[in-house]
C-alpha positions as CSV (number, residue, x, y, z in Angstrom):
1,X,90.9,138.8,79.3
2,X,89.5,135.9,81.3
3,X,90.1,132.5,79.6
4,X,87.9,129.5,80.0
5,X,89.3,125.9,80.3
6,X,88.5,125.3,76.7
7,X,90.7,128.2,75.7
8,X,93.7,126.7,77.6
9,X,93.0,123.3,76.1
10,X,92.8,124.8,72.6
11,X,96.2,126.5,73.1
12,X,97.9,123.2,74.0
13,X,96.1,121.4,71.2
14,X,97.3,124.0,68.6
15,X,100.9,124.7,69.9
16,X,101.9,121.5,71.8
17,X,102.8,118.1,70.6
18,X,99.9,115.6,70.8
19,X,101.8,113.0,72.8
20,X,99.4,113.0,75.8
21,X,95.6,112.5,76.2
22,X,94.9,114.5,79.4
23,X,91.6,114.5,81.3
24,X,89.9,117.7,80.3
25,X,90.5,119.8,83.4
26,X,92.9,122.8,83.6
27,X,94.6,123.1,86.9
28,X,95.9,126.3,88.3
29,X,96.6,125.9,92.0
30,X,97.3,123.1,94.5
31,X,97.7,122.7,98.3
32,X,98.1,119.4,100.1
33,X,95.7,116.9,98.7
34,X,93.6,119.5,96.9
35,X,93.9,121.2,93.5
36,X,91.8,124.0,91.9
37,X,91.1,124.6,88.2
38,X,91.1,127.9,86.4
39,X,87.4,128.5,87.3
40,X,88.1,127.9,91.0
41,X,86.5,124.4,91.3
42,X,88.2,122.2,93.9
43,X,89.3,118.6,93.4
44,X,90.8,115.8,95.3
45,X,94.0,114.9,93.5
46,X,94.1,111.1,93.4
47,X,97.0,110.8,91.0
48,X,99.7,112.9,92.6
49,X,101.5,113.5,89.3
50,X,102.0,109.7,89.1
51,X,103.2,109.5,92.7
52,X,105.6,112.5,92.4
53,X,103.7,114.7,94.9
54,X,103.7,112.3,97.9
55,X,104.4,115.1,100.3
56,X,101.4,117.1,99.0
57,X,101.1,120.1,96.7
58,X,103.0,123.2,97.7
59,X,104.6,121.8,100.9
60,X,106.1,124.9,102.6
61,X,109.3,123.3,103.7
62,X,110.1,121.9,100.3
63,X,109.1,125.1,98.5
64,X,111.2,127.2,100.9
65,X,114.2,125.0,100.3
66,X,113.8,125.5,96.6
67,X,113.3,129.3,96.8
68,X,116.1,129.9,99.2
69,X,118.6,127.9,97.2
70,X,117.5,129.4,93.8
71,X,118.2,132.8,95.2
72,X,121.6,131.7,96.4
73,X,123.0,129.4,93.6
74,X,121.0,127.5,91.1
75,X,123.5,125.7,88.8
76,X,127.3,125.1,88.6
77,X,127.3,121.9,86.4
78,X,129.6,119.2,87.7
79,X,132.6,121.0,86.5
80,X,132.9,122.3,90.0
81,X,131.8,121.2,93.5
82,X,128.8,122.8,95.1
83,X,127.9,123.1,98.8
84,X,124.6,121.2,98.7
85,X,125.4,118.0,96.7
86,X,127.7,116.4,99.3
87,X,125.1,116.8,102.2
88,X,122.4,115.4,99.9
89,X,124.6,112.4,98.9
90,X,125.4,111.7,102.6
91,X,121.7,112.0,103.6
92,X,120.4,109.7,100.9
93,X,123.1,107.0,101.1
94,X,122.8,106.8,104.8
95,X,119.0,106.7,104.6
96,X,119.0,103.7,102.2
97,X,122.2,102.1,103.2
98,X,124.5,102.4,100.1
99,X,128.0,103.5,99.6
100,X,127.4,105.9,96.7
101,X,124.7,107.7,94.8
102,X,124.6,109.2,91.3
103,X,122.2,112.1,91.0
104,X,120.2,112.6,87.8
105,X,117.1,114.5,86.9
106,X,114.2,112.4,85.4
107,X,113.2,108.9,86.1
108,X,114.1,107.7,82.6
109,X,117.6,109.2,83.0
110,X,118.0,107.2,86.2
111,X,116.9,104.0,84.6
112,X,119.3,104.6,81.7
113,X,122.1,105.3,84.2
114,X,121.3,102.0,86.0
115,X,121.4,100.1,82.7
116,X,124.8,101.6,81.8
117,X,126.1,100.9,85.3
118,X,125.0,97.3,85.2
119,X,126.6,96.8,81.8
120,X,129.9,98.3,82.9
121,X,129.9,96.1,86.0
122,X,129.3,93.1,83.8
123,X,132.4,93.8,81.7
124,X,134.7,95.0,84.4
125,X,133.8,92.8,87.3
126,X,131.8,89.8,86.0
127,X,134.0,89.6,82.9
128,X,131.2,89.2,80.4
129,X,132.6,89.4,76.9
130,X,132.4,92.8,75.4
131,X,128.9,93.8,74.0
132,X,127.3,90.5,75.1
133,X,125.8,91.6,78.5
134,X,122.1,91.0,78.9
135,X,119.5,92.4,81.2
136,X,116.4,90.5,82.1
137,X,113.2,92.6,82.2
138,X,109.5,91.8,82.8
139,X,106.5,91.9,80.4
140,X,104.1,94.8,80.8
141,X,107.0,96.9,82.3
142,X,107.1,100.7,82.3
143,X,110.5,102.3,83.0
144,X,110.3,105.4,80.7
145,X,110.3,106.4,77.1
146,X,113.8,106.8,75.9
147,X,114.9,104.7,72.9
148,X,116.9,102.2,75.1
149,X,113.9,101.7,77.4
150,X,111.3,101.3,74.8
151,X,113.5,98.7,73.2
152,X,112.3,96.4,76.0
153,X,108.8,97.6,76.4
154,X,105.9,95.3,75.6
155,X,103.5,98.3,75.0
156,X,103.0,98.9,71.3
157,X,102.2,102.5,71.9
158,X,105.7,102.9,73.4
159,X,107.7,101.1,70.7
160,X,105.9,100.8,67.4
161,X,107.4,103.1,64.8
162,X,110.4,104.0,66.8
163,X,112.9,101.3,65.8
164,X,115.6,100.1,65.3
165,X,115.8,98.9,68.9
166,X,118.7,98.3,71.3
167,X,119.6,94.6,71.8
168,X,120.6,93.0,75.1
169,X,117.3,92.6,76.9
170,X,115.6,89.3,77.8
171,X,111.8,89.3,78.5
172,X,110.1,87.1,81.1
173,X,106.6,87.3,82.5
174,X,106.2,89.4,85.7
175,X,105.9,87.5,88.9
176,X,107.4,84.3,87.4
177,X,110.3,82.9,89.4
178,X,110.7,79.8,87.2
179,X,111.1,82.0,84.1
180,X,113.6,84.2,85.9
181,X,115.6,81.1,87.1
182,X,115.8,79.8,83.5
183,X,116.8,83.2,82.1
184,X,119.6,83.5,84.7
185,X,121.2,80.3,83.5
186,X,122.7,82.4,80.7
187,X,126.2,83.4,81.9
188,X,126.0,86.7,79.9
189,X,123.1,88.0,82.0
190,X,124.3,90.9,84.0
191,X,121.1,92.2,85.7
192,X,117.4,91.8,86.4
193,X,115.5,95.1,86.2
194,X,112.1,95.1,87.9
195,X,109.3,97.2,89.4
196,X,108.4,95.9,92.8
197,X,104.8,96.8,91.9
198,X,104.0,97.5,88.3
199,X,102.3,100.9,88.4
200,X,101.5,101.7,84.7
201,X,100.4,98.2,84.1
202,X,97.6,98.8,86.5
203,X,99.1,98.5,90.0
204,X,100.0,94.8,89.6
205,X,101.2,93.5,93.0
206,X,103.3,90.3,92.8
207,X,103.1,87.4,95.1
208,X,104.7,88.1,98.5
209,X,107.8,86.0,97.9
210,X,108.5,87.2,94.3
211,X,110.8,90.1,95.1
212,X,112.9,88.4,97.9
213,X,113.2,85.2,95.9
214,X,114.1,87.0,92.7
215,X,116.9,88.9,94.5
216,X,118.1,85.6,96.0
217,X,118.2,84.0,92.5
218,X,120.2,86.9,91.2
219,X,122.7,86.7,94.0
220,X,123.2,83.0,93.5
221,X,124.0,83.6,89.8
222,X,126.2,86.7,90.3
223,X,123.6,88.9,88.6
224,X,122.7,92.4,89.8
225,X,119.2,93.0,91.1
226,X,117.9,96.4,89.9
227,X,114.8,97.8,91.6
228,X,113.0,100.6,89.8
229,X,111.3,102.3,92.7
230,X,110.7,105.6,90.9
231,X,106.9,105.3,91.5
232,X,106.8,103.0,94.4
233,X,109.6,104.5,96.5
234,X,109.6,107.4,99.0
235,X,106.7,106.1,101.1
236,X,104.1,105.4,98.5
237,X,103.4,101.8,99.5
238,X,103.8,102.4,103.3
239,X,107.5,102.0,103.7
240,X,110.5,103.8,102.3
241,X,110.6,101.3,99.5
242,X,108.3,98.7,98.2
243,X,111.1,96.2,98.4
244,X,110.9,96.7,102.1
245,X,108.0,94.3,102.0
246,X,106.3,94.4,105.4
247,X,109.3,96.1,107.0
248,X,107.6,99.1,108.4
249,X,109.9,102.1,108.6
250,X,109.6,104.1,111.8
251,X,110.5,107.8,111.7
252,X,114.2,108.2,111.6
253,X,115.1,104.6,111.0
254,X,114.4,101.5,108.9
255,X,113.9,98.3,110.8
256,X,115.1,96.2,107.8
257,X,113.8,93.0,109.3
258,X,115.3,89.8,108.2
259,X,113.3,88.1,105.5
260,X,111.2,91.2,104.8
261,X,113.6,93.7,103.5
262,X,115.1,93.0,100.1
263,X,118.1,95.1,99.3
264,X,118.6,95.9,95.6
265,X,122.1,95.9,94.2
266,X,121.1,99.0,92.2
267,X,118.2,101.2,93.6
268,X,116.5,103.7,91.3
269,X,114.6,106.6,92.7
270,X,112.8,109.7,91.4
271,X,109.4,111.4,91.4
272,X,108.7,112.0,95.1
273,X,112.4,112.4,95.8
274,X,111.7,116.1,95.3
275,X,108.2,116.3,96.5
276,X,107.2,117.0,92.9
277,X,108.6,120.6,92.8
278,X,111.8,119.9,90.8
279,X,113.2,117.1,88.6
280,X,115.4,114.9,90.8
281,X,116.3,111.2,90.4
282,X,119.0,109.1,91.9
283,X,120.8,105.7,91.4
284,X,122.3,104.1,94.5
285,X,124.8,101.3,94.6
286,X,127.9,100.2,96.6
287,X,131.4,101.0,95.6
288,X,132.1,97.7,93.8
289,X,129.4,98.6,91.3
290,X,129.3,102.4,91.3
291,X,133.0,102.9,90.9
292,X,133.2,101.0,87.7
293,X,132.1,104.3,86.0
294,X,135.1,106.6,85.9
295,X,135.2,110.4,85.4
296,X,134.0,111.5,82.0
297,X,132.1,108.3,81.3
298,X,128.7,109.4,82.4
299,X,127.1,112.7,83.6
300,X,124.5,115.4,83.4
301,X,124.7,119.2,83.3
302,X,121.8,119.5,85.8
303,X,122.3,116.3,87.7
304,X,123.1,117.0,91.3
305,X,122.6,120.8,90.9
306,X,122.3,122.8,94.2
307,X,118.6,123.3,93.9
308,X,117.9,119.6,93.3
309,X,120.2,118.6,96.2
310,X,118.6,121.1,98.6
311,X,115.0,120.2,97.6
312,X,115.6,116.4,97.9
313,X,117.0,116.8,101.4
314,X,113.9,118.7,102.5
315,X,111.6,116.1,100.8
316,X,113.2,113.2,102.6
317,X,113.0,115.1,105.9
318,X,109.3,115.8,105.4
319,X,108.6,112.1,105.0
320,X,110.0,111.3,108.4
321,X,108.9,114.5,110.3
322,X,105.3,114.0,109.2
323,X,105.2,110.2,109.5
324,X,103.9,109.9,106.0
325,X,104.8,106.3,105.5
326,X,102.7,105.3,108.5
327,X,99.8,107.5,107.1
328,X,100.1,105.7,103.8
329,X,99.6,102.4,105.4
330,X,96.6,103.6,107.5
331,X,94.9,105.5,104.7
332,X,95.6,102.8,102.2
333,X,93.9,100.2,104.4
334,X,91.0,102.7,104.8
335,X,90.7,103.2,101.1
336,X,90.7,99.5,100.1
337,X,88.4,98.4,102.8
338,X,86.1,101.4,102.1
339,X,86.0,100.7,98.4
340,X,85.4,97.0,99.0
341,X,82.4,97.8,101.2
342,X,80.9,100.6,99.0
343,X,81.5,99.4,95.5
344,X,83.1,96.0,95.6
345,X,79.7,94.3,95.1
346,X,78.9,96.1,91.9
347,X,79.0,94.3,88.5
348,X,81.0,97.2,87.2
349,X,83.9,96.4,89.6
350,X,86.1,93.4,88.7
351,X,88.6,93.9,91.5
352,X,90.4,96.2,93.9
353,X,94.1,95.9,94.5
354,X,97.1,97.8,95.8
355,X,99.4,98.5,98.7
356,X,99.7,101.6,100.8
357,X,98.4,104.5,98.8
358,X,99.1,103.0,95.4
359,X,95.8,101.3,94.4
360,X,93.6,100.4,91.4
361,X,90.1,99.5,90.6
362,X,89.7,97.0,87.8
363,X,86.6,97.8,85.7
364,X,84.6,94.9,84.4
365,X,84.8,95.8,80.7
366,X,87.3,95.3,77.9
367,X,90.5,97.3,77.7
368,X,89.2,98.8,74.4
369,X,86.0,100.2,76.1
370,X,85.5,103.7,77.3
371,X,84.0,102.7,80.6
372,X,87.0,103.5,82.7
373,X,87.5,106.9,80.9
374,X,83.9,107.8,81.4
375,X,84.1,106.9,85.1
376,X,87.1,109.2,85.4
377,X,85.1,112.0,83.8
378,X,82.3,111.4,86.2
379,X,84.7,111.4,89.1
380,X,86.1,114.7,87.8
381,X,82.6,116.1,87.9
382,X,82.3,114.9,91.5
383,X,85.6,116.6,92.4
384,X,88.1,113.7,92.2
385,X,90.9,113.5,89.7
386,X,92.2,110.1,88.5
387,X,93.2,108.5,85.2
388,X,92.7,105.2,83.5
389,X,95.6,102.9,82.6
390,X,95.6,100.0,80.2
391,X,92.1,100.9,79.2
392,X,90.0,99.3,81.9
393,X,91.9,100.1,85.1
394,X,91.7,103.2,87.2
395,X,94.7,104.1,89.3
396,X,94.2,105.9,92.6
397,X,97.2,107.5,94.3
398,X,96.5,110.5,96.5
399,X,99.3,112.5,98.3
400,X,100.4,110.7,101.4
401,X,99.3,113.7,103.5
402,X,95.6,112.8,103.0
403,X,93.7,112.7,106.3
404,X,91.1,110.2,107.5
405,X,88.3,112.7,107.0
406,X,89.4,113.6,103.5
407,X,89.6,109.9,102.6
408,X,86.1,109.3,104.0
409,X,84.7,112.2,101.9
410,X,86.5,111.0,98.7
411,X,85.1,107.5,99.3
412,X,81.5,108.8,99.6
413,X,81.9,110.6,96.3
414,X,83.3,107.6,94.6
415,X,80.5,105.4,95.8
416,X,77.9,107.8,94.3
417,X,79.8,107.9,90.9
418,X,80.1,104.1,90.7
419,X,76.6,103.4,91.8
420,X,75.2,105.9,89.2
421,X,77.3,104.3,86.5
422,X,76.0,100.8,87.5
423,X,72.4,101.8,86.8
């Protein structure tokens, strides 16, 4: 029996938890930048599973790595060694320049791991009195939805009704160096956890000097700088990491230019680390931090499993082999300049911002309005999939494999949608 999109939506509504509000489109297949629904209609994917599918849907090298490893050995737990974890650990630590990596599964797990690691370092190395360690976080942050993470969220949808909350977090405004400097005066502060670009908040790009100066302030106060690059990392902003600034990574190497590359004490990765085909996340740090956690003090049954390790190696290789960071810079420039020319003058558009292929259009309406949602529905009808965030902001983040011609076509469709909505 053939089922319509409404049938699939009704199934989820009846049998699934109501913790999401998806755009009403039922996807069945994907390849590269394009996805198709159950009725065969084609769409540009301009969300990339929240930047998890940087290498494009169904990348053959990544899929083959997953299939071949699954047929060979899927899971051992960490009770034993496996033949793929070591090569993955070598590849990722050498790529990003750290002594050690701790492999996990989801992004939220990686953030939780980084928090535990930071606290353990505070007690063992910095000698903060037991249970008094604090971590500075930014307003409007999004780091996941576990109970520890929502304890320092400023989004009521994330935390209201889920208390009591975990103590030990200090809030400051995003992109506020003075507030950070003041917070770091507390000798019990162990770390500063920050997104180099706030994705869920609406692709909020800080001032150019915020990240390097924040890291310098932390270093001066013996505080760890924790960079959550789950969404911004793995090429999304045009370099391996958003903390690279304007340090443009060439294939096979990172220039790490003085004054442009900011090295986090703890680096948190996820999403596109697997090309979106398997849950893989990672926390990287040097020995002085990582080795404060001893055997039995942290772990995960699936973390570092053979499939994850093999898939992540392939995903990193694809980024270099296909020069996807360079393409993200070029296509991102094309996107922002094209939008500015085609819709920037409309009263409907309050602003356009972003970096690489992580961008947003600010809609000139209140966050409580349905304008951004209605625009996303109209974009869907025009064959482009995107989602609003914070009510009046539309995030656009296509796979990094998008071509110049594909971007041109998408921009034409967006222009028609926005111009029609303006009338």
